[in-house]
Backbone as a ProteinNet text record, in pm:
[ID]
protein_1_A
[PRIMARY]
SWCGPCRRENPNVVAVFNSYNSKGFGVLGVSLDKDKDKWLKAISDDKLTWTHVSDLKFWQNEAAALYAVNSIPSNLLVDKTGKIIARNLREEKLKETISGLLK
[TERTIARY]
-2659.7	-2678	-2745.5	-2726.5	-2773.3	-2905.4	-2954.1	-3073.9	-3198.1	-3277.4	-3398.5	-3495.6	-3530.6	-3622	-3565.7	-3435.8	-3373.4	-3390.4	-3364.3	-3373.7	-3517.6	-3614.5	-3755.1	-3797.8	-3735.1	-3767.1	-3700.7	-3592.4	-3518.1	-3603.6	-3693.8	-3773.1	-3855	-3902.5	-3976.1	-3885.4	-3766.9	-3672.8	-3632.2	-3610	-3576.1	-3688.1	-3812.7	-3925.7	-3934.8	-3917.9	-3924.3	-3806.1	-3689.3	-3571.2	-3593	-3641.1	-3662.4	-3768.1	-3867.5	-3973.7	-3932.3	-3845.6	-3819.9	-3674.8	-3587.1	-3447.2	-3431.6	-3505.3	-3493.8	-3546.4	-3620.5	-3673.9	-3590.2	-3478.6	-3388.8	-3377.1	-3448.7	-3438.9	-3317.9	-3233.5	-3116.3	-3110.4	-3032.8	-3014.2	-2865.2	-2822.9	-2688.5	-2706.4	-2662	-2673	-2552.6	-2580.5	-2474.9	-2498.9	-2404.6	-2422.7	-2354.5	-2422.1	-2363.7	-2312.4	-2268.5	-2211	-2069.4	-2020.4	-1880.6	-1811.8	-1888.7	-1834.2	-1852	-1742.4	-1748.2	-1814.3	-1780.7	-1836.7	-1988.1	-2037.7	-2182	-2251.4	-2189.4	-2244.4	-2258.8	-2152.8	-2156.3	-2256.1	-2266.6	-2363.5	-2506.3	-2535	-2669.4	-2703.6	-2608.2	-2630.4	-2668.7	-2596.7	-2624.9	-2758.5	-2779.8	-2902.4	-3027.7	-3020.9	-3137.8	-3148.4	-3054.3	-3054.1	-3055.5	-2964	-2951.2	-2849.3	-2896.3	-2811.1	-2751.6	-2776.4	-2722.3	-2587.6	-2526.7	-2396.5	-2410.1	-2311.9	-2309.3	-2174.8	-2179	-2056.7	-2067.7	-1955.4	-1947.1	-1803.3	-1785.1	-1650.8	-1630.7	-1733.3	-1731.5	-1706.2	-1753	-1736.3	-1863.5	-1958.9	-2082.2	-2150.5	-2185.2	-2256.3	-2168.9	-2039.9	-1951.7	-1932.6	-2020	-2013.3	-2015.7	-1919.7	-1904	-2018.9	-2070.1	-2183	-2307.9	-2330.8	-2446.5	-2436.5	-2318.3	-2298.9	-2322.2	-2271.6	-2286.2	-2432.7	-2516.8	-2658.2	-2749.2	-2692	-2767.8	-2858	-2805.6	-2878.5	-2846.1	-2948.1	-2924.3	-3014.4	-3088.3	-3163.9	-3178.7	-3195.4	-3212	-3327.9	-3394.9	-3362.9	-3389.1	-3314.7	-3327.2	-3301.9	-3368.8	-3339.2	-3359.4	-3291.6	-3302.4	-3336.4	-3432	-3464.1	-3400.7	-3308.3	-3229.3	-3261.8	-3288.7	-3320.3	-3192.6	-3208.4	-3094	-2995.8	-3040.5	-2951.4	-2877.5	-2909.9	-2847.4	-2926.6	-3043.7	-3128.3	-3206.3	-3206	-3286.3	-3431.7	-3517.5	-3657.7	-3751.9	-3701.3	-3783	-3689.2	-3740.8	-3666.5	-3757.6	-3698.5	-3761.7	-3897.4	-3902.7	-4022.5	-4020.5	-4129.6	-4137.3	-4252.1	-4238.8	-4342.2	-4412.3	-4544.6	-4620.8	-4586.6	-4549.7	-4517.6	-4395.3	-4297.2	-4180.7	-4224.5	-4300.7	-4346	-4430.5	-4523.8	-4611.1	-4529.8	-4434.3	-4354.4	-4269.7	-4201.6	-4117.8	-4203.5	-4316.4	-4407.6	-4450.8	-4484	-4525.9	-4414.7	-4292.7	-4179.6	-4132.5	-4148.1	-4094.3	-4203.1	-4302.1	-4414.5	-4365.2
6653.6	6662.7	6793.1	6897.9	7031.1	7070.6	6993.3	7029	6966.7	7048.5	6999.3	6929.7	6990.6	6922.9	6789.8	6782.5	6656.5	6549.4	6586.8	6490.9	6444.7	6534.5	6495.6	6402.1	6411	6322.7	6186.4	6176.7	6050.9	5930.9	5941.6	5823	5769.7	5858.7	5816.9	5739.8	5790.6	5723.4	5588.7	5584.1	5457.5	5355.8	5397.2	5305.4	5252.2	5340.5	5297.4	5205.1	5241.1	5156.8	5017.5	5013.3	4884.8	4800.5	4865.2	4793.2	4742.6	4817.2	4787.2	4753.6	4753.8	4721.6	4582	4487.6	4349.9	4334	4433.8	4430.9	4515	4569.6	4642.7	4791.6	4845.2	4988.1	5012.2	5103.2	5138.4	5287.8	5326	5466.9	5493.8	5606.4	5658.4	5795.1	5810.4	5937.8	6025.2	6146.3	6244.9	6361	6384.7	6485.3	6617.6	6726	6859.6	6908	6815.5	6850.5	6904.6	6966.5	7007.9	6958.6	6898.8	6844.1	6692.3	6619.8	6474.6	6405.4	6446.1	6380.4	6398.5	6519	6543	6465.9	6458.9	6384	6236.2	6175.6	6033.7	6005.8	6097.9	6081.7	6085.7	6174.3	6181.8	6053.2	5997	5869.7	5761.9	5755	5655.9	5683.8	5807.7	5843.6	5817.4	5844.3	5828.8	5688.8	5601.7	5461.3	5450.4	5523.6	5525.2	5418.6	5304.8	5187.1	5171.3	5263.2	5255.1	5326.4	5326.3	5389.1	5541.8	5605.5	5751.4	5804.6	5920.9	5988.7	6136.9	6198.6	6343.2	6385.7	6496.7	6554	6662.7	6680.1	6777.1	6920.1	6949.3	7082.8	7166.5	7120.6	7195.4	7225	7347.8	7381.1	7372.4	7352.6	7334.1	7185.6	7101.6	6957.7	6928.7	6850.1	6825.1	6743.2	6646.4	6567.5	6654.6	6740	6829.9	6922.9	6973.3	7060.5	6983.5	6862.2	6780.3	6755.9	6738.6	6708.9	6829.3	6948.3	7073.4	7075.8	7025.6	7031.7	7166.4	7251.2	7383.9	7413.4	7311.6	7321.3	7179.5	7171.7	7041.3	7047.2	6935.6	6802.5	6792.4	6705.2	6680.9	6533.8	6479.1	6341.6	6324	6227	6190.2	6043	6007.8	5867.7	5831.2	5735.7	5697.7	5553.2	5528.3	5391.4	5310	5184.6	5093.9	5136.3	5219.8	5265.5	5394.1	5451.1	5574.9	5699.5	5682.1	5795.1	5845.7	5976.9	6037	6035.3	5967.6	5956.3	6037.5	6089.5	6174.7	6251.3	6362.6	6444.3	6482.1	6484.6	6540.1	6479.8	6347.6	6276.3	6269.8	6307.2	6309.9	6222.7	6180.5	6111.1	6005.4	6011	5907.3	5900.2	6012.6	6011.9	5924.4	5926.8	5839.2	5693.7	5659.3	5521.4	5476.1	5558.4	5522.6	5500.4	5587	5575.7	5449	5423.4	5303.6	5178.4	5179.2	5064.7	5035.1	5138.6	5120.7	5068.3	5108.7	5066.1	4925.5	4883.7	4754.2	4654.4	4645.5	4552.2	4409.7
-1565	-1420.5	-1380.3	-1455.2	-1417.9	-1482.9	-1577.7	-1655	-1591.5	-1522.7	-1457	-1551.4	-1665.2	-1757.9	-1809.2	-1827.2	-1871.1	-1764.5	-1641.9	-1531.5	-1512.7	-1535.9	-1523.6	-1637	-1752.5	-1865.4	-1851.1	-1774.1	-1762.4	-1722.7	-1625.7	-1591.2	-1709.5	-1794.1	-1912.7	-2007.9	-2032.2	-2122.1	-2062.6	-1933.7	-1866.7	-1887.6	-1869.8	-1885.3	-2028.6	-2126.9	-2266.6	-2298.1	-2250	-2270.9	-2211.7	-2088.9	-2022.9	-2094.6	-2152.4	-2222.3	-2359.8	-2428.5	-2569	-2602.6	-2506.1	-2533.4	-2591.7	-2540.5	-2589.6	-2732.3	-2780.4	-2917.1	-3013.4	-2963.9	-3052.1	-3026.9	-2927.9	-2897	-2808.3	-2849.5	-2770.8	-2747.5	-2650.7	-2617.9	-2606.2	-2659.7	-2638.3	-2575.1	-2452.9	-2383.5	-2414.5	-2459.5	-2485.6	-2390.4	-2302.5	-2199.2	-2233.2	-2198.1	-2211	-2075.5	-1995.1	-1865.1	-1880.9	-1773	-1767.8	-1640.8	-1551.6	-1427	-1429.2	-1443.9	-1459.5	-1340.7	-1219.6	-1101.5	-1093	-1120.3	-1117.5	-1229.3	-1345.4	-1459.2	-1423.8	-1370.3	-1335	-1222.3	-1128.2	-1019.1	-1073.5	-1166.4	-1225.1	-1299.3	-1371.1	-1440	-1339.5	-1230.8	-1127.4	-1058.1	-1016.4	-944.5	-1027	-1157.4	-1244.9	-1304.5	-1270.4	-1315.6	-1467.5	-1530	-1675.5	-1714.3	-1760.2	-1776.8	-1916.6	-2005.3	-2141	-2148.4	-2264.7	-2285.8	-2282.5	-2218.5	-2208	-2254.9	-2318.4	-2358.9	-2326.2	-2304.9	-2289.1	-2309.1	-2376.2	-2387.2	-2281.1	-2195.9	-2085.3	-2134.4	-2256	-2315.1	-2306.7	-2225.8	-2201.9	-2335.6	-2365.3	-2488.6	-2613.4	-2596.6	-2712.4	-2744.3	-2690.4	-2713.3	-2863.1	-2908.2	-3051.5	-3110.1	-3037.2	-3087.5	-3098.9	-3001.7	-3007.2	-3127.4	-3152.8	-3269	-3399	-3406.7	-3526.8	-3562	-3460.4	-3482.5	-3456.7	-3453.9	-3440.5	-3317.2	-3206.4	-3080	-3016.6	-3006.6	-2949	-2830.2	-2785.2	-2661.1	-2605.5	-2474.5	-2411.5	-2313.8	-2288.5	-2338.4	-2488.3	-2549	-2691.7	-2716.8	-2817.6	-2855.8	-3004.7	-3057.5	-3198.2	-3203.8	-3286.6	-3309.6	-3443.4	-3437.7	-3554	-3589.5	-3718.4	-3758.8	-3779	-3817.5	-3830.4	-3938.5	-4032.5	-4139.2	-4102.4	-3986.3	-3943.7	-3979.3	-4037.5	-4076.2	-3955	-3935.4	-3829	-3875.2	-3797.2	-3836	-3746.9	-3635.9	-3548.1	-3454.8	-3404.4	-3308	-3191.6	-3074.8	-2955.6	-2921	-2922.1	-2877.7	-2725.6	-2664.1	-2518.2	-2468.4	-2346.1	-2270.5	-2355.1	-2365.4	-2435.7	-2584.1	-2645.3	-2788.3	-2815.2	-2726	-2741.2	-2734.6	-2633.3	-2616	-2734.1	-2777.3	-2890.3	-3017.2	-3043.8	-3164.7	-3163.2	-3052	-3041.9	-3050.2	-2983.1	-2987.1	-3130.1	-3204.3	-3343.3	-3433.6	-3406.7	-3488.5	-3455.7	-3331.6	-3286.6	-3253.7	-3336.6	-3314.1	-3311.8
[MASK]
+++++++++++++++++++++++++++++++++++++++++++++++++++++++++++++++++++++++++++++++++++++++++++++++++++++++

């Protein structure tokens, strides 16, 4: 909710999700928020329709630590086997990569 660059990237992720969800592309949102009400409002305002999680521990978020996320926005592209195949794809690069994988 508090990260301006994250909020500006959300419409791009929404567009890619809407285009490729039916072909197997999914999103799991992990938030580094600490205020539950602001976090839930941002999800609603940005129309983020996928699953979201947060432990509300801000930068001490356990999932972020597990995947070495030390700046945001951040994303990981994970294949069906659980292997991380890309990190931090933005804007057209995200769309191009997903399009190429889900032909």
